[in-house]
N, C-alpha and C positions, 0 to 999 in steps of 0.2 A: 504493500500500500504506500509505504514511504517512498519506495523507488518510483512508483507510478506518479505520485504527487510531484516528485522532483522533476520527472520528465515533462509534466504539464507546465510546471513553473518555467523550466528552461525553454520550452516551446513558446510560451507567452512572451518571454523576454526576447527571444529571437525575432518573433513576429513584430514586437514593439520596436525593436532596433531597426528592423527592415522598414517599418512604417516611418520611423524617424528619419531614416536616410531618404526615403521617397519624399517626405514632407520637406526636408532640408533642400533636396534637389529642386522641388517645385517652387519653394520659397525663393531660392536663388534665381530660378528662371523667371518667376513673376516679377521679382524686384529689379531684375536687370533692365537697364535702359537700352534702347536701340543704339548700337555702336556703329554709326554710319561710316566713320573713318577711324581706323585703328592703327596706332603706332605699336608694332609688335616688338617686344623686348624679351631677352632671356630672363629667367627668374633671378639670376645673379646680378643683373645690370643695376647700377646705381641711377635711380630716376633723377636725382638731383645733379648728376654730372653734366658738364657743359656739352659733352658729346650727345646727350639726350636733349638738353634744353635748346640746343641750336635747331633741332627739328621742331620741337614744340613751339618755339618762338616764331619760326618761319611759317608754320601752319596757322598760328594765331594771326600773324600779320597778313596772311593771304585770305583770312576771313572765314575759315572753316572750323566747325566744332570737331574735336578729336578726343579719343579715349586711349589711354595707355592700357595695353593688355599684355599679360605675361604669357610665355609659351605654354605653361601648364594650364592656364585658364582656357587658352585657345584649343588645347588638345582634349579638354574634358568632354566626355561623351554627351553630357547634357547641355553644353554650350550651344546655343542656337546660332550657328554661323551664317544662317540665311539672313539674319538681321544685319550682318556686317556688309556694308556696301563696298568698302575698299580696305585693303590691308597694306601697310607700308613696312617694308623690311629695310631698315636704315643701314648705312655704312658705319664703320668704326665700332659699333656696339653689338652687332649680331653676326660676328664672323663664324661662330659655332652654331651648327644646326643638327639636331638629331634626325635619324632616319624617319621617325614617326612624324616629326614636324614637317619634313619635306613631303612625305606622302599625304599628310593631311592638307597641306597647302595646295598640293596638286588636285586633290579631291574637291577642295573648296572652289578652286578656279573652274574645274570641269563642270561644276553644278551652278555656275553663274556668278562666282565671286570675281573680284578684281584685285590684282596684286601689283604693287610697285616694288620691284626687286632692284636693289641698288648696290652696285659695285662689289664690295668684298663680303656682303651678307652671305653667310653660309658656306664660304669657301674653305673653312677649316673643318676637320673631323672633330668629334667630341674630345679627342686627345690634343686639340689645339695645334694641329699640323695640317699642311696641305696634303690632300690625298694623292695617290700615285698617278692618277690620270688627269682629270680636270674637275672643275667644280661640280658637285652633285646637283646644283641647281641648273646645270646646263640644259637639261631637258625642258624645264619650265622656261628658261630664258630664250630657248630656240637657237642657241649657238654654244659651241664648246669654248670654254675660257678658263683661265687660271691654271696653266700648265707648268706649275712650279718645278716639279721633279724633272721635267724635260728641258725647260728653258732657263731655270735658275734666275739669275739677275736680269734676264731679258723677258721674264714673265710680264713685267710692266714696262711700257715704253711711253715716251713723251710724244704726243701727236696733236696736230691741229684737228679741229672738228670741221666737217663740211656738211652742208645740207642744202636743200632747195629753198628758194625764196618763200615758197608756200609753207614749208615746214617751220622756218624761223618765224613766219607770221603767226602760224597756229600756236607756236610756243610763246608768243607775245614778246619776242625779242625786238626792241625798238629800232627804228631807222638810225643809221650811223654806227650802231654797234656791230653790224655785219656788212660785209661787202664781198665783191668777187674775190675768190681765193687767188686767182692769177694776179690781180692787182696788189693784194696784200703781200703775197709771197715775194714779189719783186722788190718791194720796199722794206721788207722785214730783215732784221739782222740774222745772219746765219743762212744756212742752205735748207731748203724744204723740198720734198719730193713733188713731182708733178702728179696730178690726179690720174690714177690708172683708169683710162677710158674703157678698158676691156671689161672691167668688173663693176664700174660705178655708173649709175644713172647720170646722163649728161645734164639733167636739171640740178644735180647736187654740185653746185659750183660756187657756193658762198661760204664764208668762214667768219670767225669771230676776231675782232680786234679789241684793243684796250687803250686807254689814254697813255701815250708814250710807248706803246708796243703795237706794231702794225699787225702782228699775227700771234695769237695766243695758243700755246700748246698745253695739253692736259695729260696727266698720268692715267693711262688706260691699260686694261688687260689685253694682251694679244688674244685674238679670237681665231677660230679655225672652223671651216665648214660653211655650208650654205644656210643663210638665215631664212626661216620660213615665217615671214611676216612682213609688216610695213617698216622699212628702215627709216628712221628719223635722222640720226646722225651717224656719220661714218668717218674714218680716217682716210687721208688720200690714198693709203695703201690697201684700203678695203676692210680694216677692222670695224666690227660693229660697235658703235659707241652708244647708240640708243635705238630701241626698236619696240614695236607694239604688235602683239599677235594674239589670235584667238585660240583658246584651248577649251573644247567643249562649248559651253555657253558663256564662258568668262574670258577675261582679258589679262594678259601679263604685259606690263610696261617694264622693260629691262633697260637700266641705265648704267653704263659702264664708265661712270665718273664718280669720284669720291665727293659727293655733293655736300655732306655735312662738313667734311674736312675743308673743302674750299670756302664754304661760308664762314668757317671759323678763322679764315685767313683773308678776309675782305674780298672774296669773290663769290658772292651769294646769288648771282643772277640765275644760274642753272638750277640751284636748289629751289628757289622760289618759283621759277617758271615751270619746272617739271611738276612740282607739287600742285600748282594751279591747273596745269594740263591734266594731270591724273584725276584730281578731285572734281573739276568742273567739266572737262571735255569727255573723259572716259566714264567716270562714275555719275556725272550729271547732277552734282550737288549744287544747291544754291549757295551763295556766299555773301558775307558782309563786306560791302564796298570799302575800299581804302580812300575814297574821295568823298567829301561832304555832299550829301544829297545824291550820291552816285554820279556826280558830274566831274569828269576828268579835266585836267588842265596842266598848265606849265608855270613853274616858278622862273621868271626871268631875273637872273641874278647879275647885277653890274658890280664890277670891282673898280674903285677909284684909288690908285696907288701912288700917283705923283701929280705935280701941277700941270702936266701936259694933258691931263684928262679934263681940265676945267672948261676949256674952250669948246670941246665936243659936246659938253652937256647942253650948250646953247644951240649948237648946229643941228643936233639930232631932233630938235623941235620940228623941223621941216618934214620929218618922216611921219609925223602924227603919233609919235610914240607916247607923248604925254596925254593923249586923248584916251588911252586905255590904262590898264593896270588893275590892281596894285602890283608893284614889283618889290624885290628885295635888293636894296642898294647898300653896298658895303664900302667903307672908307678907311684907308690908313691915314690917321689924323695928324701925324707929326710933321715938322717943318723940313725934314730930310727924307729922301726916298731910297737912295742906294747905300749911302754911308753917312755917318755923322759929319755934318759940316758941308754937305753939298747943296743945301737949301733948295732942293728940287721937290720937296714934299708938298702935300695938299695944304698943310698948316691950318687946320681947323680953328685953333684958338685965335689966330690973327687975321685970317683971310675972310674978308667980308662977303666976297662972291660965293664961296662955298657955304658960308653960314646962311646966306639967303636961299641957296638951293636946298639945304637941309630943311629949312622951315617950309619951303615950297613942297618938298617931298612929303613932309608930315601932313600938310594940309590936303594933299592928294590921297592920303591913306596908304602911302608906301611905307615900307619898313626900312629905316636906316640902321644898318648893322655895323659891326666892327670887323675890319679887314686886318686882323692880326695885331701886330705890335709896333705901332709908332714909326719905325723905320722899316719899310717894306722889305728891301733886299737883305738888310742886316738880319732881320728876323727869319726870313725865308731860307737864307743860306746857312745860318749858323745856330738856329734854335736847337738846343740839346735834347737828348732823349730823357734826361732827368731835369726837374725844375731847377732853374737858377735865378738868382736875384735880379740879374739884368733883364731876362726875358719876362719874368713876372711883372717887373716894373713897366715894361713896354705894354703889356696887356692892360694893366691898370690905367696907364696914361691914356691909351687909345680909347678905352671905354668911357672914362670920365670926361674926356674932351668932347666926345659926341653927345653925351648925356647933358652936358652943360648947355649946349646949343639947342638941342631938340626938346629938352625939358621933360623927357620921359626915359625910362630905362632902356638900355640896349638889350635885345632879346635874341639876337642871332649873330653868327660869326662865320668868317671864312679865313682859311690859313693862307698867308702869303706863299706863293709858289707851291701851294698844296702840301706844305710841310707841317704835319699835324701830329706831334708826339702825343702819346696817350695821356700824359699828365695834363696837357692843355684841356682835354675834355673834362677832367676832374676840376680844373680851375673854373671852366665855364659853368659847370653845374653849381658850384659854390657861389657863383656870382650871378645866378638867375638866368643863365643862357642855356636853353635846352635844345637848340637847333644849330647845326653847323654844316657848311658845304664840305664835301669829301671827295677825294680822288680815288678812294677805294670803292669796291662794289659798283663800278661804273655801269651805267645803263639801267640800274635798278630804280625802283620807286624809293621814297624815303624809308629808312629801316634803322633798327638798332644794331650798330656794327660790332660784331665780334672781332677781337684782335688777338692774335697768338692763341686762338682757340677758345677765348674766354670773353664773356660779356661783362665787363667791369662796371659799366655805367648804364644800367637799363632804363634810366629816365631820360637819356639823351637821344635825340633823333638826328641821324646823319642824313644828308641830302646828297646822294651820289650825283656826279655830273653825267650828263649824256654826251658822249664824245662823238665826233665825226671821224671815223677810222681811229687813228692814233692822235688826233688833235682835238682841241676843244674851243678855246677863245678865238675870236675872229682874227686877232693879230697872227696867230699861228697859221690860220688858213691863208692869210695873205703871204706869210713867209714861204709857205709851200705852194703858192700860186694855185690855190684851189679855184676852179672855175665858178664864177658867180651863179651860174645856172644850177650847178651842183649844190651850192650852199642854199639856194632858194628851195630846191626840191627837198633837201634834208629838213629844213625848218618847217615847211608846209606839211611834209609827211609826218614829222614828229608831232605836230599839232593834231593832225587827223588821228594819229596813233592814240594819243591820250583821250581824245573824244570817243573814239570807237571802243576803247577798252576800259573806259571809266577809271582812268589811272592818272598818276601824277609823275612828272619828270622835271628835272632842273636843267636849264641851259644857261651857261654863264659866259660873259664877255666883258670887255672894257669899252666904254662908249666910243672912244676914237676908232675902235675896230669896226663898229657898225657903219661908219662913214665910208668904208671901203666896199660895203655890200648894201648900198642903198636900195637897189631893186629887190634884193632878197628880203630886206627888212620890211619894205612896204608890202610885199606879197605875204609875208608872215603875219603882219598885223591885220591885213585885209582878210586872210583866211580865219584868223582868230575871231575877228568881229563877226563874220558870217556865222561861224559855229556858235558863238556866244549868243547871237540873236535867236538862234534855234534852241537855246537852252542846253547845248551839248558840250560847252567848253567854258572854262573860267581861268583868269589869271589868279594865282595864289601867291602868298608870301610864305617864307619858311616858318615864321612865327605862327601864322594862322594854321598851317597844316600840322606843325608840331603840337599845338594845343589840341587840335581835333584828334590826332592820332593817340595822344595821351589819354583822352576821354574814351576813344574807341576801344583801346586795349582793355578797358574795365568792363566793357559790355559782355554780359553772359547770355548765351543763346543756344538753343537746340531745337530739334523738332521731333515729333513722334509720327508714326505712320500707321494708318489703319486702311488696308486695301490700297486704293488709289488716293485716299485723303491724307493730306499732310497738314499737321498742326504745328505752327511755329510759335515759340515763346521766347521773349527777350526781356532782360532787365538791366538796370544800371543804377549804381548807388546815388547818382545825382540827377542825370537827365539823358535821355536817349535822343534828344533833338538832333537832326541832321544825319543820324545813322541811317544807312540805306541797305536793304537786302535786295540782291539781284537774282531773278529766276528766269531762265531761258523761256521765251514765249512758246517755242516749239515743244517744250517739255512740260510746261505747267500752265494751268488755266489761270485766269485773272484772279489774284488774291483778294480775299475779303478780310477786313479788320474786324476782330471780335472783341478786342480789349485795348484800351488806350487810344492814342491819336496818331494817324498816319495818312499820307497821301499816296495814291497809287497812280503811277504814270509809266509810259513807255519810254525807255532810254535805249536807243539802238534796237537790238532784237531781244531785249529783256524787259520783264516787269520790274519796276523799282518800287519797293515799299519804303517810303521815306518817313521816318519817325518824326512826330511832332513833340511838343512839350510833354514830358512825363517820364516816370521811372520804369513803367512796364508797358509791354506791347505784346499782343497776340494776334495772329492772323492765320487764315486757312487758305489752302490751294489744293487743286486736284491734279495729280500726275496724269498726263495725257498718254504717256507711253512708257 
């Protein structure tokens, strides 16, 4: 009898334990929120490390909600992977991948999932070594790569990237950042191979340049075999650098570039643009615009660094430039320009003409910012990597001289000759300046710049310049005899680019340089006016955008899905006003506001839900396909 009772008790306990497990599983499933975009990390990865945060920050800046998921959670039998619209396997932090993770990701894609597979993700075995053949993700990627045991130090090589004009446009690479490979390679330092016409599509003839570098090379894995998919980027020798392919009903975007590593070293263009391409174009997710009200535009940034810039300030009036704006105008304020004692500086404290212009700029609503430290060339050529009394004094003098004339705080900055040691950013923050022009991350929208792999000043917004090939300011274009028609096309195309993509870019120059390209300037201003009248373009200042982006980064939002119905929810600790969500018209029905205040309008081929005054907003839309 006692034995029977014991068996009954044990049976009850087993049943109860099983029920508890089932309840626990169901509770986890019911409480789990839809994970539309997942950054997949190993269980051992430090979520707080810069190698992870560089991805999270980029996704946040691109305007998508994201959830971190660990491998063990992704592999759990009760995890509903059908709710995950896209999985990102990042570089640097996910070099190790188990066989079960690889097979589960393959099944996930085959059944409709989308995977962004980046560079060295999964190239190591669980023993943290390259395997004997090639990456175990080669089947998913669609190309064999990472042949370490065979190629050793030649496993990775430095290669330019080439693509078609259409692909760079789809990736939202701005005009001026890419040009014909044949033109760039002729002017680049060093020797570069010709494009292998036997294996590469003739349309793939454009490549990436950088300010001061006519042709940029990247460290990529050598690849072997025929790629079964849509090639996005290739090396001139035929290595696959990025490609997109279907597996079952899902998609794999393979990127053979160390995106996170590059972003950590002031080259974040490809990380941001591939993230946006994956989340918006492949996964079709809506996003929070990085432009106020979803309206793109340009920051026109003038630098006044010597007394020769004063006369052009009057002459450019004939271009109609003062009829538009606002602009960001930065001044080196001291009496000397090149070295102490040359008396070629702007001399803000004593020069009545520049004082009059500063007050005029303020009345027009322009922002007058500080162009470095008092003596332009002395600061630009000799500022040290560590703070020194001399250069701190120059920064202080420059800021105070401008503030005394304009009567309001200086809130933006540009470095003479682009020389911006990181300590300067710390000084700017301490002195109320949260926006600065930057010669790193060229071609990008405003961003928080990682340097040496770390984001030391998260409250500071850098404004990368948009180059024309390896040049930027008009004086450089004059020096290299760039055709005025080419300059005109670049400026007009850049303006269209910002309007079409609801994005923001910075173009800088010195006023005297504009006089060499009067026709181009007039065409630029005319195009801007046309687009502005249509509500598709605006001129912005660095200060205005930095303030907007600092508020935007505090916006919390997500959406839930029930069949074809999408319910969006957003909140902000202070105010959501001017935040805008963009939904592709071909993918989503016209949204309806269910809580809070917002306007619905069409911008380009997207619905824009533009928040009004208030801390909370909710709206619904129906997915059309």
